Rosetta silent file (secondary structure, phi, psi, omega in degrees, C-alpha in Angstrom):
SEQUENCE: AGVARSMRERGYEVGEIDNDPLEKSIKGVAEIRYGDSGRAAARSVRLAVRDAKLINDKRTDETVDLVIGDGYEKLSPAPTCATRAAG
SCORE:     score description
SCORE:     0.000 S_00000001
   1 L     0.000  -33.416  179.905   11.476   -0.258    3.158 S_00000001
   2 H   -65.512  -40.759  177.664   14.094    2.414    2.508 S_00000001
   3 H   -65.510  -43.262  178.611   16.398   -0.021    0.724 S_00000001
   4 H   -59.434  -43.505  179.007   13.472   -1.306   -1.358 S_00000001
   5 H   -61.088  -45.028  179.667   12.572    2.268   -2.334 S_00000001
   6 H   -64.640  -38.287  178.424   16.171    2.982   -3.358 S_00000001
   7 H   -66.191  -41.736  177.031   16.336   -0.239   -5.373 S_00000001
   8 H   -60.866  -42.279  179.319   13.095    0.677   -7.186 S_00000001
   9 H   -60.710  -26.254  178.009   14.528    4.112   -7.980 S_00000001
  10 L   -90.072    1.458  175.614   17.425    2.330   -9.696 S_00000001
  11 L    98.231    5.268  177.914   15.055    0.267  -11.801 S_00000001
  12 L   -78.457  143.477  174.465   14.981   -2.991   -9.847 S_00000001
  13 L   -85.212  118.577 -177.513   11.691   -4.850   -9.627 S_00000001
  14 L  -111.364  124.945  178.254   10.932   -5.233   -5.931 S_00000001
  15 L   -93.200 -122.767 -176.723    8.298   -7.681   -4.792 S_00000001
  16 L   -70.438  138.091  175.625    7.431   -8.511   -1.213 S_00000001
  17 L  -111.441  121.917 -174.840    9.156   -6.627    1.604 S_00000001
  18 L  -157.124  173.015  172.362    9.447   -8.672    4.782 S_00000001
  19 L   -73.709  161.454 -179.779   11.787   -9.843    7.519 S_00000001
  20 L   -58.628  119.751 -179.925   14.190  -12.655    6.747 S_00000001
  21 L   -64.783  -22.323  178.063   12.134  -15.877    6.554 S_00000001
  22 L   -85.155   -9.331 -178.801   15.180  -17.793    7.830 S_00000001
  23 L    52.412   38.033  179.149   15.442  -15.441   10.811 S_00000001
  24 L   -85.583  145.215  172.808   19.232  -15.426   10.376 S_00000001
  25 L   -91.871  113.134 -178.012   21.415  -12.788   11.948 S_00000001
  26 L   -94.402  113.902 -177.904   23.544  -11.414    9.103 S_00000001
  27 L   -79.178  -32.034 -178.527   26.771   -9.954   10.483 S_00000001
  28 L   -80.525 -160.397 -177.913   28.035   -8.677    7.119 S_00000001
  29 L   -69.075  -49.881 -176.866   26.506   -6.169    4.722 S_00000001
  30 E  -173.109  166.340  169.941   23.883   -8.458    3.182 S_00000001
  31 E  -121.197  138.905  173.500   23.073  -11.820    1.654 S_00000001
  32 E  -113.855  112.063 -176.324   21.701  -12.239   -1.848 S_00000001
  33 E  -105.038  135.319 -173.717   19.885  -15.570   -2.090 S_00000001
  34 E  -157.346  170.693  172.216   19.001  -17.064   -5.442 S_00000001
  35 L  -114.685 -179.503 -176.361   18.712  -20.264   -7.469 S_00000001
  36 H   -56.180  -39.878 -177.754   20.359  -21.207  -10.757 S_00000001
  37 H   -76.058  -10.167  178.347   17.722  -19.438  -12.867 S_00000001
  38 H  -107.305   12.230 -176.070   18.146  -16.243  -10.844 S_00000001
  39 H   -58.378  -46.817 -178.443   21.941  -16.070  -11.063 S_00000001
  40 H   -62.938  -42.507  178.586   22.018  -13.095  -13.481 S_00000001
  41 H   -63.940  -39.920  179.185   19.522  -11.141  -11.377 S_00000001
  42 H   -62.707  -40.863  178.265   21.532  -11.872   -8.217 S_00000001
  43 H   -66.260  -35.236  176.832   24.682  -10.526   -9.861 S_00000001
  44 H   -64.059  -43.657  178.030   22.765   -7.430  -10.900 S_00000001
  45 H   -62.056  -35.349 -179.221   21.644   -6.874   -7.291 S_00000001
  46 H   -65.572  -21.643  174.657   25.254   -7.247   -6.188 S_00000001
  47 H   -64.569  -31.731 -179.496   26.104   -4.169   -8.259 S_00000001
  48 H   -85.202  -26.661 -178.903   23.929   -2.179   -5.848 S_00000001
  49 L  -130.809   77.584 -167.770   25.189   -3.941   -2.696 S_00000001
  50 L   -59.531  -34.941 -176.764   28.790   -4.772   -3.605 S_00000001
  51 L   -92.597   10.836  178.412   29.916   -6.464   -0.416 S_00000001
  52 L   -70.332  148.500  179.630   26.864   -8.710   -0.188 S_00000001
  53 E   -90.712  126.038  176.820   27.472  -12.439   -0.060 S_00000001
  54 E   -81.681  128.400 -179.280   25.972  -14.437   -2.962 S_00000001
  55 E  -131.597  112.304  175.335   24.238  -17.614   -1.759 S_00000001
  56 E   -82.266  106.161 -177.626   22.776  -20.140   -4.181 S_00000001
  57 L   -96.960   12.984  173.500   20.053  -21.700   -2.062 S_00000001
  58 L    67.635   19.931  175.813   18.872  -23.984   -4.902 S_00000001
  59 L   -62.286  155.745 -173.400   15.433  -22.352   -5.240 S_00000001
  60 L   -99.267   -4.402  177.884   13.725  -23.371   -8.454 S_00000001
  61 L  -109.047 -176.803 -175.734   12.326  -20.021   -9.565 S_00000001
  62 L   -90.952    5.700 -178.109   13.964  -16.773  -10.692 S_00000001
  63 L   -68.578  154.089  178.038   13.322  -14.836   -7.486 S_00000001
  64 L  -131.789  133.464  175.603   16.162  -13.222   -5.587 S_00000001
  65 E  -106.755  129.182  172.107   16.103  -12.284   -1.901 S_00000001
  66 E  -106.215  113.770 -178.691   18.208   -9.392   -0.647 S_00000001
  67 E  -110.658  114.363 -176.979   18.609   -9.734    3.123 S_00000001
  68 E   -76.948  137.281 -178.390   20.205   -6.691    4.726 S_00000001
  69 L  -108.491 -178.945 -178.523   22.719   -7.350    7.492 S_00000001
  70 L   -61.497  -29.574 -176.938   24.181   -5.544   10.480 S_00000001
  71 L   -86.127    1.993 -178.647   27.053   -4.147    8.384 S_00000001
  72 L   -70.765  133.949  174.702   24.815   -2.424    5.839 S_00000001
  73 L  -119.880  -50.124 -179.804   25.235    1.341    5.545 S_00000001
  74 L  -164.878  166.076  176.849   24.060    2.329    2.060 S_00000001
  75 L   -67.228  153.946  173.947   23.814    1.161   -1.527 S_00000001
  76 L   -66.393  155.064  177.919   26.920    1.269   -3.668 S_00000001
  77 L   -56.975  142.049  178.455   27.128    4.238   -6.022 S_00000001
  78 L   -65.911  140.752  178.102   25.001    3.753   -9.133 S_00000001
  79 L   -63.423  148.813  176.566   27.026    2.876  -12.235 S_00000001
  80 L  -126.829  158.313  176.759   27.546    5.680  -14.719 S_00000001
  81 L  -111.704  129.829  176.134   28.440    5.716  -18.388 S_00000001
  82 L   -86.520  141.272  177.525   31.128    7.990  -19.664 S_00000001
  83 L  -117.693  151.676  178.145   30.501    9.608  -23.024 S_00000001
  84 L  -118.647  143.769  177.871   32.982   10.962  -25.478 S_00000001
  85 L   -67.654  138.246  178.360   32.440   13.801  -27.843 S_00000001
  86 L   -70.914  146.611  173.245   32.151   12.740  -31.464 S_00000001
  87 L   114.896    0.000    0.000   34.833   13.866  -33.807 S_00000001
């Protein structure tokens, strides 16, 4: 729930929060599961969890699952935009 809250604070749309439906033990940071129509969203999620493994599981909708693993510590720093003074 804490990761979902942090993702919402960054502007991500978070749907259902649940345990991994595959009941897989993720040794790394996380898995981001998506289908072809969710590829852009999956890449966006990877900005927040940089070391997550992208897995195209061939789903037919645009949903993306972020499954947190044993190696997860925290979200990656939020991107920032540098501005330059005009003139």
